[in-house]
C-alpha positions as CSV (number, residue, x, y, z in Angstrom):
1,M,146.7,202.9,101.7
2,S,144.4,205.7,100.8
3,P,141.2,205.1,98.8
4,D,142.7,207.3,96.0
5,A,145.5,204.8,95.6
6,C,143.1,202.3,93.9
7,P,144.8,201.1,90.7
8,P,143.6,202.3,87.4
9,T,143.4,199.8,84.6
10,G,146.8,198.1,83.8
11,S,148.3,194.8,82.9
12,A,147.6,191.8,85.0
13,E,151.2,191.9,86.3
14,Q,150.9,195.5,87.3
15,I,147.6,195.0,89.1
16,H,148.8,191.7,90.8
17,T,152.0,193.4,92.1
18,F,150.1,196.5,93.2
19,I,147.6,194.4,95.2
20,A,150.3,192.2,96.7
21,A,152.2,195.3,97.9
22,Q,149.1,196.9,99.4
23,T,148.1,193.6,101.1
24,A,151.5,193.3,102.7
25,V,151.3,196.9,104.0
26,R,147.8,196.4,105.4
27,T,148.7,193.1,107.0
28,F,151.8,194.5,108.6
29,C,150.0,197.6,109.8
30,H,147.0,195.8,111.3
31,A,149.3,193.3,113.0
32,N,151.4,196.1,114.6
33,G,148.6,198.6,115.4
34,Y,149.3,201.1,112.7
35,D,146.8,202.8,110.4
36,P,147.6,201.6,106.9
37,D,145.9,204.5,105.2
38,D,148.1,207.0,107.0
39,L,151.4,205.1,107.1
40,G,151.0,203.5,103.7
41,T,150.0,206.7,101.9
42,A,152.8,208.8,103.5
43,S,155.3,206.1,102.4
44,A,153.9,206.0,98.9
45,H,154.3,209.7,98.6
46,M,157.9,209.6,99.8
47,A,158.6,206.8,97.3
48,A,157.1,208.8,94.5
49,D,159.2,211.8,95.4
50,A,162.3,209.6,95.4
51,L,161.5,208.2,91.9
52,T,161.0,211.8,90.7
53,A,164.3,212.9,92.2
54,I,166.1,210.0,90.4
55,L,164.6,210.9,87.0
56,V,165.5,214.6,87.4
57,E,169.1,213.7,88.2
58,L,169.3,211.2,85.3
59,E,168.1,213.9,83.0
60,D,170.7,216.3,84.4
61,R,173.3,213.7,83.7
62,G,172.2,213.5,80.0
63,A,169.8,210.5,80.0
64,V,167.3,210.2,77.2
65,E,165.8,207.0,78.5
66,G,165.7,205.3,81.8
67,K,164.8,201.9,83.2
68,L,163.7,201.8,86.9
69,V,163.4,198.7,88.9
70,A,162.0,198.5,92.4
71,S,162.1,195.3,94.5
72,T,161.4,194.3,98.1
73,Y,161.9,190.9,99.6
74,I,158.9,189.5,101.5
75,G,160.2,188.9,105.0
76,N,162.3,185.8,105.2
77,S,160.3,183.9,102.5
78,G,162.8,184.3,99.7
79,L,160.1,185.8,97.6
80,A,160.2,189.2,96.1
81,L,157.9,191.8,94.7
82,A,159.5,193.6,91.8
83,H,158.5,195.8,88.9
84,T,160.4,197.3,86.0
85,A,159.4,200.4,84.1
86,V,161.0,201.9,81.0
87,V,160.7,205.7,80.8
88,G,161.6,208.2,78.0
89,C,162.9,211.7,78.6
90,L,160.9,214.5,76.9
91,G,163.3,217.2,78.2
92,E,162.9,219.9,80.8
93,K,162.5,217.4,83.6
94,A,159.5,215.7,81.9
95,W,159.4,212.0,81.4
96,V,156.9,209.8,79.6
97,T,155.8,206.8,81.6
98,D,152.9,204.5,82.1
99,P,151.0,206.0,85.1
100,M,150.3,202.5,86.4
101,D,154.1,201.8,86.3
102,N,154.7,204.8,88.5
103,I,152.1,203.7,91.0
104,V,153.4,200.1,91.2
105,L,157.0,201.2,91.7
106,A,155.9,203.6,94.5
107,E,153.8,200.9,96.1
108,I,156.7,198.4,96.1
109,I,159.0,200.9,97.7
110,A,156.4,202.0,100.2
111,C,155.8,198.4,101.1
112,G,159.5,198.0,102.0
113,M,159.5,201.3,103.9
114,V,156.5,200.3,106.0
115,T,157.6,196.7,106.7
116,G,161.3,197.2,106.9
117,W,161.9,194.4,104.3
118,A,165.0,194.6,102.2
119,T,164.1,197.0,99.4
120,A,166.1,198.4,96.5
121,I,165.8,200.7,93.5
122,V,168.0,200.4,90.5
123,A,168.0,203.1,87.8
124,R,169.6,202.3,84.4
125,S,170.1,205.4,82.2
126,T,170.8,205.6,78.5
127,G,172.5,208.7,77.1
128,A,172.1,210.2,73.7
129,D,175.3,208.4,72.7
130,G,173.8,205.0,73.8
131,R,176.0,204.7,76.9
132,Q,174.2,202.9,79.7
133,T,174.9,203.5,83.4
134,A,173.4,201.8,86.4
135,Y,172.9,203.3,89.9
136,G,171.4,201.7,93.0
137,W,169.8,202.6,96.3
138,H,168.8,200.6,99.4
139,V,165.8,201.7,101.3
140,R,166.6,201.6,105.0
141,D,164.6,203.2,107.9
142,C,162.7,205.3,105.3
143,A,165.9,206.7,103.9
144,F,167.2,206.2,100.3
145,V,170.8,205.1,100.8
146,P,173.0,205.5,97.7
147,L,175.0,202.4,96.7
148,T,178.6,202.5,95.5
149,E,179.6,201.4,92.0
150,A,180.8,198.1,93.5
151,E,177.6,197.5,95.5
152,T,175.4,198.2,92.4
153,F,177.6,195.9,90.3
154,A,177.4,193.1,92.9
155,G,173.6,193.4,92.8
156,Y,173.5,193.2,89.0
157,A,176.0,190.4,88.9
158,T,174.0,188.1,91.2
159,D,171.1,185.9,90.1
160,S,168.4,186.9,92.5
161,A,166.7,183.5,92.3
162,T,169.9,181.4,93.0
163,G,172.3,183.8,94.6
164,E,174.9,182.6,92.0
165,P,177.1,185.0,90.1
166,A,175.6,186.2,86.7
167,P,177.2,188.4,84.1
168,P,175.7,191.9,83.8
169,P,174.5,193.1,80.4
170,H,177.4,193.8,78.0
171,G,178.4,197.4,77.9
172,L,176.6,198.4,81.0
173,E,178.7,200.7,83.3
174,F,178.1,201.2,87.0
175,D,178.6,204.4,89.0
176,D,178.1,205.5,92.6
177,A,174.5,206.5,93.2
178,F,173.7,210.0,94.1
179,A,172.0,211.4,97.1
180,L,168.3,212.2,96.3
181,G,168.1,215.4,98.2
182,L,164.8,214.6,99.8
183,P,163.7,216.3,103.1
184,D,164.5,214.3,106.2
185,Q,161.4,212.1,106.9
186,S,162.3,210.9,110.4
């Protein structure tokens, strides 16, 4: 990744996850003859654009708060890098977030984009009426593929550690994810 991607101060969990994602990208790139500064930085920018597109659409759908989760599974190890950020809508396409949360989410997504590991984004919006809706995307071949209502439900209703069924939070609704409208990156 680029030198300007160095993490600012943050929680130990944020910094640990950020460093783990960057290390995975650098290791993958060096093993495969890629420049991690070019490939990793471009992927992190695409990931940040995707997160912005999600927040803009959530606001257009009436969200006043959002919860974003990004995760990538590390090869075949069964281990995952994941991070959750809660964001508040200020209106007019402006959201209040912890800047380090934004960086960590983008780094996790970029890690999956570079390595090809199974990567997902889940956005959970809360409307002014308190109604909560979840949407999901898989990241495949550097594209953000919207999940159907059933696919997002299945992800929520499965314990990631055991693979066993788990009930989703009470009152949470699921909907088909929306296309992010990002330029073709291929």
